[in-house]
C-alpha beads as a LAMMPS data file, in Angstrom:
LAMMPS data file: protein, C-alpha beads

352 atoms
351 bonds

1 atom types
1 bond types

-500.0 500.0 xlo xhi
-500.0 500.0 ylo yhi
-500.0 500.0 zlo zhi

Masses

1 110.0

Atoms # bond

1 1 1 13.754 332.411 -187.028
2 1 1 16.953 330.950 -185.961
3 1 1 19.991 332.737 -184.530
4 1 1 22.156 332.597 -187.612
5 1 1 19.287 333.840 -189.666
6 1 1 18.501 336.732 -187.115
7 1 1 22.295 337.601 -187.206
8 1 1 22.069 337.987 -190.904
9 1 1 19.085 340.338 -190.815
10 1 1 20.788 342.538 -188.408
11 1 1 24.030 342.654 -190.496
12 1 1 22.295 343.587 -193.555
13 1 1 20.336 346.314 -191.916
14 1 1 23.521 347.960 -190.592
15 1 1 25.256 347.780 -193.936
16 1 1 24.577 350.791 -196.312
17 1 1 22.966 350.152 -199.588
18 1 1 21.596 353.131 -201.254
19 1 1 20.505 352.549 -204.874
20 1 1 23.582 352.456 -206.942
21 1 1 25.796 351.596 -203.869
22 1 1 24.944 348.185 -202.967
23 1 1 28.064 346.166 -203.344
24 1 1 29.205 345.998 -199.615
25 1 1 25.829 344.500 -198.919
26 1 1 25.863 342.110 -201.773
27 1 1 29.149 340.622 -200.494
28 1 1 27.289 339.697 -197.424
29 1 1 24.525 337.908 -199.338
30 1 1 27.022 335.901 -201.473
31 1 1 28.914 334.846 -198.341
32 1 1 25.701 333.658 -196.661
33 1 1 24.094 331.643 -199.457
34 1 1 27.395 329.876 -200.437
35 1 1 26.497 327.299 -197.893
36 1 1 23.194 326.120 -199.654
37 1 1 23.143 327.476 -203.244
38 1 1 24.333 325.348 -206.137
39 1 1 25.513 328.377 -207.848
40 1 1 25.892 332.249 -207.033
41 1 1 26.328 334.881 -209.620
42 1 1 26.456 338.587 -209.913
43 1 1 25.633 340.399 -213.220
44 1 1 26.941 343.617 -214.325
45 1 1 24.132 345.605 -212.811
46 1 1 24.880 344.270 -209.380
47 1 1 22.028 341.610 -208.978
48 1 1 23.176 338.684 -206.793
49 1 1 21.441 335.541 -208.063
50 1 1 21.659 332.328 -205.783
51 1 1 20.043 329.250 -207.412
52 1 1 19.290 325.559 -206.541
53 1 1 19.386 323.400 -209.774
54 1 1 20.858 326.093 -212.181
55 1 1 20.681 323.782 -215.168
56 1 1 16.670 322.998 -215.041
57 1 1 14.720 324.339 -217.875
58 1 1 11.755 325.384 -215.809
59 1 1 12.567 328.534 -213.435
60 1 1 11.009 330.066 -210.344
61 1 1 12.446 333.589 -209.537
62 1 1 12.062 335.080 -205.778
63 1 1 13.060 338.723 -205.754
64 1 1 13.740 341.015 -202.903
65 1 1 15.447 344.350 -203.561
66 1 1 18.441 345.211 -201.228
67 1 1 18.456 348.900 -202.020
68 1 1 17.474 351.531 -199.622
69 1 1 16.628 355.161 -199.963
70 1 1 19.452 357.609 -199.263
71 1 1 21.021 360.871 -200.438
72 1 1 23.958 361.633 -202.640
73 1 1 26.451 364.588 -201.970
74 1 1 25.875 367.210 -204.812
75 1 1 27.710 370.315 -203.478
76 1 1 30.178 371.359 -200.866
77 1 1 29.845 374.973 -199.955
78 1 1 32.683 377.383 -198.855
79 1 1 31.926 376.852 -195.251
80 1 1 32.150 372.994 -195.455
81 1 1 28.355 372.491 -195.455
82 1 1 27.087 369.604 -197.732
83 1 1 24.099 369.655 -199.918
84 1 1 22.649 366.410 -201.434
85 1 1 20.240 364.986 -203.912
86 1 1 17.679 362.371 -202.968
87 1 1 18.203 358.661 -203.908
88 1 1 14.693 357.407 -203.732
89 1 1 11.684 359.216 -202.253
90 1 1 12.065 360.953 -199.131
91 1 1 9.629 363.226 -197.020
92 1 1 12.111 365.848 -196.289
93 1 1 10.649 366.645 -192.846
94 1 1 11.565 363.256 -191.656
95 1 1 15.313 364.293 -192.331
96 1 1 15.219 367.194 -189.822
97 1 1 17.222 366.413 -186.719
98 1 1 18.703 362.995 -188.048
99 1 1 22.116 361.580 -187.498
100 1 1 23.646 360.854 -190.972
101 1 1 26.523 358.898 -192.305
102 1 1 28.457 359.937 -195.563
103 1 1 29.905 356.610 -196.778
104 1 1 33.296 358.146 -198.113
105 1 1 36.167 356.241 -199.953
106 1 1 37.935 356.601 -196.569
107 1 1 35.286 355.328 -194.427
108 1 1 32.146 356.563 -192.851
109 1 1 31.793 360.279 -191.938
110 1 1 29.440 361.162 -189.143
111 1 1 27.060 364.252 -189.790
112 1 1 23.707 365.891 -188.856
113 1 1 20.998 367.355 -190.825
114 1 1 19.109 370.299 -188.870
115 1 1 18.021 373.916 -189.419
116 1 1 18.205 377.066 -187.313
117 1 1 16.608 376.930 -183.864
118 1 1 12.758 377.419 -183.327
119 1 1 13.522 380.707 -181.506
120 1 1 14.810 382.198 -184.651
121 1 1 12.066 380.875 -186.947
122 1 1 9.618 383.412 -188.188
123 1 1 5.872 382.414 -187.830
124 1 1 5.888 381.945 -191.648
125 1 1 8.838 379.766 -191.672
126 1 1 7.132 377.659 -188.972
127 1 1 4.294 376.975 -191.241
128 1 1 6.516 375.964 -194.320
129 1 1 7.337 372.356 -195.109
130 1 1 11.090 372.131 -195.661
131 1 1 12.357 371.301 -199.136
132 1 1 15.329 369.096 -199.563
133 1 1 17.290 371.689 -201.492
134 1 1 17.179 373.829 -198.511
135 1 1 18.593 371.306 -196.112
136 1 1 22.266 370.858 -195.371
137 1 1 24.569 368.298 -193.854
138 1 1 26.918 369.469 -191.210
139 1 1 29.993 367.034 -190.718
140 1 1 31.939 369.408 -188.550
141 1 1 34.181 370.732 -191.214
142 1 1 35.544 374.332 -190.698
143 1 1 35.600 375.119 -194.419
144 1 1 35.259 373.775 -197.925
145 1 1 38.920 372.658 -198.088
146 1 1 38.658 370.529 -194.873
147 1 1 35.369 369.128 -195.949
148 1 1 36.872 367.968 -199.188
149 1 1 39.556 366.091 -197.452
150 1 1 36.676 364.093 -195.734
151 1 1 34.144 363.571 -198.471
152 1 1 33.553 364.370 -202.060
153 1 1 30.862 365.027 -204.484
154 1 1 29.029 361.782 -205.412
155 1 1 29.435 360.119 -201.975
156 1 1 26.209 358.381 -200.827
157 1 1 24.512 359.254 -197.595
158 1 1 22.257 357.357 -195.354
159 1 1 20.424 357.874 -191.939
160 1 1 22.301 356.297 -189.158
161 1 1 21.799 352.719 -189.470
162 1 1 20.682 351.217 -186.205
163 1 1 18.699 347.992 -185.500
164 1 1 16.518 347.682 -182.341
165 1 1 14.349 345.063 -181.272
166 1 1 11.011 345.854 -179.733
167 1 1 8.222 343.915 -177.793
168 1 1 5.993 341.424 -179.633
169 1 1 8.771 340.152 -181.670
170 1 1 8.890 343.604 -183.647
171 1 1 11.927 345.496 -184.770
172 1 1 12.749 348.864 -186.053
173 1 1 15.395 350.158 -188.253
174 1 1 16.063 352.130 -191.440
175 1 1 15.742 350.119 -194.588
176 1 1 13.253 347.530 -193.539
177 1 1 12.121 348.520 -197.062
178 1 1 13.237 346.003 -198.508
179 1 1 15.960 344.329 -196.773
180 1 1 13.426 342.212 -195.002
181 1 1 12.227 341.108 -198.519
182 1 1 15.753 340.392 -199.521
183 1 1 16.069 338.379 -196.169
184 1 1 12.846 336.559 -197.032
185 1 1 13.969 335.099 -200.399
186 1 1 17.207 334.031 -199.306
187 1 1 15.784 332.150 -196.361
188 1 1 13.116 330.754 -198.630
189 1 1 16.013 329.227 -200.779
190 1 1 17.782 327.957 -197.819
191 1 1 14.384 326.315 -196.384
192 1 1 13.207 324.827 -199.747
193 1 1 13.987 321.043 -199.746
194 1 1 16.071 320.576 -202.957
195 1 1 14.836 316.805 -203.205
196 1 1 11.317 318.350 -203.809
197 1 1 12.336 320.731 -206.559
198 1 1 12.335 319.600 -210.071
199 1 1 13.044 322.953 -211.451
200 1 1 15.534 325.993 -211.122
201 1 1 14.888 327.886 -207.961
202 1 1 16.262 331.504 -208.025
203 1 1 16.642 334.005 -205.013
204 1 1 17.617 337.205 -206.295
205 1 1 18.922 340.353 -204.311
206 1 1 17.814 342.952 -206.921
207 1 1 19.354 346.449 -207.036
208 1 1 17.974 349.913 -207.589
209 1 1 14.306 349.114 -207.001
210 1 1 13.950 352.657 -205.422
211 1 1 15.093 354.448 -208.698
212 1 1 12.829 352.615 -211.076
213 1 1 12.750 348.742 -210.472
214 1 1 15.992 348.416 -212.534
215 1 1 17.526 345.423 -210.981
216 1 1 14.490 343.468 -211.415
217 1 1 14.079 344.332 -215.108
218 1 1 17.735 343.004 -215.803
219 1 1 17.724 340.003 -213.584
220 1 1 14.439 338.903 -214.770
221 1 1 15.408 339.072 -218.442
222 1 1 18.714 337.222 -217.689
223 1 1 17.074 334.466 -215.725
224 1 1 13.905 334.296 -217.928
225 1 1 11.600 332.430 -215.412
226 1 1 8.284 331.030 -215.965
227 1 1 7.025 332.006 -212.565
228 1 1 8.360 334.999 -210.458
229 1 1 7.340 336.278 -206.951
230 1 1 8.365 339.519 -205.599
231 1 1 8.757 340.105 -201.875
232 1 1 8.468 343.664 -200.601
233 1 1 7.010 345.717 -197.745
234 1 1 3.557 347.256 -197.623
235 1 1 1.748 349.670 -195.612
236 1 1 0.663 348.472 -192.141
237 1 1 -2.500 350.247 -191.435
238 1 1 -2.683 349.268 -187.753
239 1 1 -1.539 352.842 -186.713
240 1 1 -3.263 356.302 -186.551
241 1 1 -4.074 358.366 -189.799
242 1 1 -3.871 355.616 -192.368
243 1 1 -7.145 355.066 -194.335
244 1 1 -8.006 351.171 -193.999
245 1 1 -10.926 351.744 -196.641
246 1 1 -8.355 352.362 -199.338
247 1 1 -5.300 350.743 -198.076
248 1 1 -6.776 347.509 -196.544
249 1 1 -6.840 346.368 -192.969
250 1 1 -3.182 345.207 -192.733
251 1 1 -1.582 344.531 -189.274
252 1 1 1.760 343.736 -188.067
253 1 1 2.045 340.099 -186.619
254 1 1 -0.776 338.543 -188.593
255 1 1 1.255 337.060 -191.343
256 1 1 2.611 338.106 -194.729
257 1 1 0.323 339.766 -197.279
258 1 1 -0.637 338.120 -200.435
259 1 1 -1.692 340.658 -203.131
260 1 1 -4.500 340.236 -205.719
261 1 1 -4.954 342.540 -208.701
262 1 1 -3.983 342.963 -212.322
263 1 1 -0.094 342.724 -211.544
264 1 1 -0.599 339.286 -210.141
265 1 1 -1.233 336.048 -211.959
266 1 1 -4.470 334.550 -210.395
267 1 1 -3.249 330.963 -210.561
268 1 1 0.108 331.901 -208.676
269 1 1 -2.269 333.859 -205.995
270 1 1 -4.601 330.768 -205.557
271 1 1 -1.579 328.594 -205.215
272 1 1 -0.056 330.813 -202.535
273 1 1 -3.203 330.958 -200.641
274 1 1 -3.844 327.116 -200.899
275 1 1 -0.162 326.452 -199.683
276 1 1 -0.639 328.763 -196.711
277 1 1 -3.787 327.073 -195.774
278 1 1 -2.332 323.713 -196.188
279 1 1 0.493 324.448 -194.028
280 1 1 -1.307 326.657 -191.405
281 1 1 0.674 329.767 -192.146
282 1 1 -1.272 332.823 -191.592
283 1 1 -1.627 335.350 -194.266
284 1 1 -3.555 338.452 -195.093
285 1 1 -5.010 339.563 -198.333
286 1 1 -4.684 342.888 -199.999
287 1 1 -5.903 344.558 -203.364
288 1 1 -3.864 346.506 -205.728
289 1 1 -5.919 348.053 -208.616
290 1 1 -2.928 348.887 -210.660
291 1 1 0.746 347.584 -210.933
292 1 1 2.338 348.955 -207.512
293 1 1 5.789 350.206 -207.421
294 1 1 7.557 346.912 -206.642
295 1 1 9.720 344.326 -208.532
296 1 1 6.497 342.452 -209.291
297 1 1 5.725 345.148 -212.000
298 1 1 8.878 344.680 -213.728
299 1 1 8.959 340.909 -213.496
300 1 1 5.378 340.466 -214.970
301 1 1 6.227 342.102 -218.332
302 1 1 9.677 340.898 -218.763
303 1 1 10.289 339.391 -222.129
304 1 1 7.041 337.550 -223.289
305 1 1 5.416 337.789 -219.632
306 1 1 6.011 335.885 -216.386
307 1 1 3.287 334.528 -214.123
308 1 1 3.890 336.710 -211.160
309 1 1 2.925 337.190 -207.643
310 1 1 3.499 339.529 -204.828
311 1 1 3.945 338.736 -201.201
312 1 1 4.528 341.693 -198.858
313 1 1 5.686 342.369 -195.286
314 1 1 3.498 344.662 -193.224
315 1 1 5.517 347.914 -192.415
316 1 1 4.834 350.890 -190.353
317 1 1 6.268 354.277 -191.125
318 1 1 7.840 353.222 -194.532
319 1 1 10.698 355.340 -196.043
320 1 1 11.615 356.647 -192.665
321 1 1 14.556 355.930 -190.193
322 1 1 12.161 354.103 -187.808
323 1 1 10.253 351.582 -190.004
324 1 1 8.806 348.860 -187.842
325 1 1 8.096 345.172 -188.961
326 1 1 7.072 341.950 -187.287
327 1 1 9.840 339.263 -187.383
328 1 1 7.108 336.621 -187.211
329 1 1 5.575 337.952 -190.398
330 1 1 9.057 337.732 -192.170
331 1 1 9.601 334.093 -190.782
332 1 1 6.266 332.972 -191.942
333 1 1 6.697 334.588 -195.638
334 1 1 10.053 332.574 -195.862
335 1 1 8.164 329.441 -194.972
336 1 1 5.251 330.282 -197.463
337 1 1 7.577 330.670 -200.264
338 1 1 9.628 327.484 -199.437
339 1 1 6.538 325.482 -199.519
340 1 1 5.237 327.181 -202.561
341 1 1 8.468 326.157 -204.314
342 1 1 8.128 322.537 -203.027
343 1 1 4.709 322.356 -204.426
344 1 1 5.267 323.945 -207.666
345 1 1 4.903 321.548 -210.790
346 1 1 7.219 322.411 -213.783
347 1 1 5.367 322.996 -216.729
348 1 1 2.037 323.868 -214.894
349 1 1 -0.278 326.053 -216.828
350 1 1 -0.515 329.472 -215.441
351 1 1 -2.572 331.017 -218.379
352 1 1 -5.414 333.146 -216.540

Bonds

1 1 1 2
2 1 2 3
3 1 3 4
4 1 4 5
5 1 5 6
6 1 6 7
7 1 7 8
8 1 8 9
9 1 9 10
10 1 10 11
11 1 11 12
12 1 12 13
13 1 13 14
14 1 14 15
15 1 15 16
16 1 16 17
17 1 17 18
18 1 18 19
19 1 19 20
20 1 20 21
21 1 21 22
22 1 22 23
23 1 23 24
24 1 24 25
25 1 25 26
26 1 26 27
27 1 27 28
28 1 28 29
29 1 29 30
30 1 30 31
31 1 31 32
32 1 32 33
33 1 33 34
34 1 34 35
35 1 35 36
36 1 36 37
37 1 37 38
38 1 38 39
39 1 39 40
40 1 40 41
41 1 41 42
42 1 42 43
43 1 43 44
44 1 44 45
45 1 45 46
46 1 46 47
47 1 47 48
48 1 48 49
49 1 49 50
50 1 50 51
51 1 51 52
52 1 52 53
53 1 53 54
54 1 54 55
55 1 55 56
56 1 56 57
57 1 57 58
58 1 58 59
59 1 59 60
60 1 60 61
61 1 61 62
62 1 62 63
63 1 63 64
64 1 64 65
65 1 65 66
66 1 66 67
67 1 67 68
68 1 68 69
69 1 69 70
70 1 70 71
71 1 71 72
72 1 72 73
73 1 73 74
74 1 74 75
75 1 75 76
76 1 76 77
77 1 77 78
78 1 78 79
79 1 79 80
80 1 80 81
81 1 81 82
82 1 82 83
83 1 83 84
84 1 84 85
85 1 85 86
86 1 86 87
87 1 87 88
88 1 88 89
89 1 89 90
90 1 90 91
91 1 91 92
92 1 92 93
93 1 93 94
94 1 94 95
95 1 95 96
96 1 96 97
97 1 97 98
98 1 98 99
99 1 99 100
100 1 100 101
101 1 101 102
102 1 102 103
103 1 103 104
104 1 104 105
105 1 105 106
106 1 106 107
107 1 107 108
108 1 108 109
109 1 109 110
110 1 110 111
111 1 111 112
112 1 112 113
113 1 113 114
114 1 114 115
115 1 115 116
116 1 116 117
117 1 117 118
118 1 118 119
119 1 119 120
120 1 120 121
121 1 121 122
122 1 122 123
123 1 123 124
124 1 124 125
125 1 125 126
126 1 126 127
127 1 127 128
128 1 128 129
129 1 129 130
130 1 130 131
131 1 131 132
132 1 132 133
133 1 133 134
134 1 134 135
135 1 135 136
136 1 136 137
137 1 137 138
138 1 138 139
139 1 139 140
140 1 140 141
141 1 141 142
142 1 142 143
143 1 143 144
144 1 144 145
145 1 145 146
146 1 146 147
147 1 147 148
148 1 148 149
149 1 149 150
150 1 150 151
151 1 151 152
152 1 152 153
153 1 153 154
154 1 154 155
155 1 155 156
156 1 156 157
157 1 157 158
158 1 158 159
159 1 159 160
160 1 160 161
161 1 161 162
162 1 162 163
163 1 163 164
164 1 164 165
165 1 165 166
166 1 166 167
167 1 167 168
168 1 168 169
169 1 169 170
170 1 170 171
171 1 171 172
172 1 172 173
173 1 173 174
174 1 174 175
175 1 175 176
176 1 176 177
177 1 177 178
178 1 178 179
179 1 179 180
180 1 180 181
181 1 181 182
182 1 182 183
183 1 183 184
184 1 184 185
185 1 185 186
186 1 186 187
187 1 187 188
188 1 188 189
189 1 189 190
190 1 190 191
191 1 191 192
192 1 192 193
193 1 193 194
194 1 194 195
195 1 195 196
196 1 196 197
197 1 197 198
198 1 198 199
199 1 199 200
200 1 200 201
201 1 201 202
202 1 202 203
203 1 203 204
204 1 204 205
205 1 205 206
206 1 206 207
207 1 207 208
208 1 208 209
209 1 209 210
210 1 210 211
211 1 211 212
212 1 212 213
213 1 213 214
214 1 214 215
215 1 215 216
216 1 216 217
217 1 217 218
218 1 218 219
219 1 219 220
220 1 220 221
221 1 221 222
222 1 222 223
223 1 223 224
224 1 224 225
225 1 225 226
226 1 226 227
227 1 227 228
228 1 228 229
229 1 229 230
230 1 230 231
231 1 231 232
232 1 232 233
233 1 233 234
234 1 234 235
235 1 235 236
236 1 236 237
237 1 237 238
238 1 238 239
239 1 239 240
240 1 240 241
241 1 241 242
242 1 242 243
243 1 243 244
244 1 244 245
245 1 245 246
246 1 246 247
247 1 247 248
248 1 248 249
249 1 249 250
250 1 250 251
251 1 251 252
252 1 252 253
253 1 253 254
254 1 254 255
255 1 255 256
256 1 256 257
257 1 257 258
258 1 258 259
259 1 259 260
260 1 260 261
261 1 261 262
262 1 262 263
263 1 263 264
264 1 264 265
265 1 265 266
266 1 266 267
267 1 267 268
268 1 268 269
269 1 269 270
270 1 270 271
271 1 271 272
272 1 272 273
273 1 273 274
274 1 274 275
275 1 275 276
276 1 276 277
277 1 277 278
278 1 278 279
279 1 279 280
280 1 280 281
281 1 281 282
282 1 282 283
283 1 283 284
284 1 284 285
285 1 285 286
286 1 286 287
287 1 287 288
288 1 288 289
289 1 289 290
290 1 290 291
291 1 291 292
292 1 292 293
293 1 293 294
294 1 294 295
295 1 295 296
296 1 296 297
297 1 297 298
298 1 298 299
299 1 299 300
300 1 300 301
301 1 301 302
302 1 302 303
303 1 303 304
304 1 304 305
305 1 305 306
306 1 306 307
307 1 307 308
308 1 308 309
309 1 309 310
310 1 310 311
311 1 311 312
312 1 312 313
313 1 313 314
314 1 314 315
315 1 315 316
316 1 316 317
317 1 317 318
318 1 318 319
319 1 319 320
320 1 320 321
321 1 321 322
322 1 322 323
323 1 323 324
324 1 324 325
325 1 325 326
326 1 326 327
327 1 327 328
328 1 328 329
329 1 329 330
330 1 330 331
331 1 331 332
332 1 332 333
333 1 333 334
334 1 334 335
335 1 335 336
336 1 336 337
337 1 337 338
338 1 338 339
339 1 339 340
340 1 340 341
341 1 341 342
342 1 342 343
343 1 343 344
344 1 344 345
345 1 345 346
346 1 346 347
347 1 347 348
348 1 348 349
349 1 349 350
350 1 350 351
351 1 351 352
């Protein structure tokens, strides 16, 4: 991963993009891809589509969703405390004790989520799992009037966006799900040699995956690809408490994960494996017995059907403020998709 690509990754991780509020991040994407894409468009839904060879009749779509889980302010009480609804799936216990940011029209507003001290909790309260509806956000306001001058109902909220590098070329941050996948498809477009592409290669930063795969549905319909590959994160099982017998033996730093199962076209999967082997790109295999909750699900059933693959980045502690991935896995995933594109033959038969 070169320095410019790494800087992009850091920048997108520190830019807020809860589902429905991705516009600031998408501007970064448009600026970055302008150097190597033949065309960059944004649809009414907010998906950013960068393409090489936009006029070609055969189309390969690479999709990585840019949206992250977050909250949305739903109520400001008389004392100036905020209550929020979830955008995407949270384990509420993760939010206790977190530094938060409300992204208001006037700029970011710092706040915290907590609860009363342990000294004041009853024995019964200590045993209870907190519910999101019972958590509040403290932005330091003295009353409702002051709070409403700072924020308003409908403002998005994220945990504090901080990127930290770790040993073994790993990194921790909120929203690795799925900004690392978005980065991979952008980098794959950049790395793919245009002279070897006899078709349109699209890299799509999709929106609103966390609330129902919505961006992938609209962008796949608009592009109408013959082949589509989604890049998302998957559960790394090389940490305590995760059952490898069900989730597979997936480790950080051992390469991107190529999925097999009914959501994946077997010819696309086989070609991904052959390309990885030919280019000595490490990879891991995983199984999905039903369509998982990724953009691959939506892409596969777009229009009359798309030959679909799913490549994933191992991720520890998914949907938390401290998701950990391997930068090496991401780098190798970008190479894998670039080489896959360079070896794709327009008009190839992907009928199972």
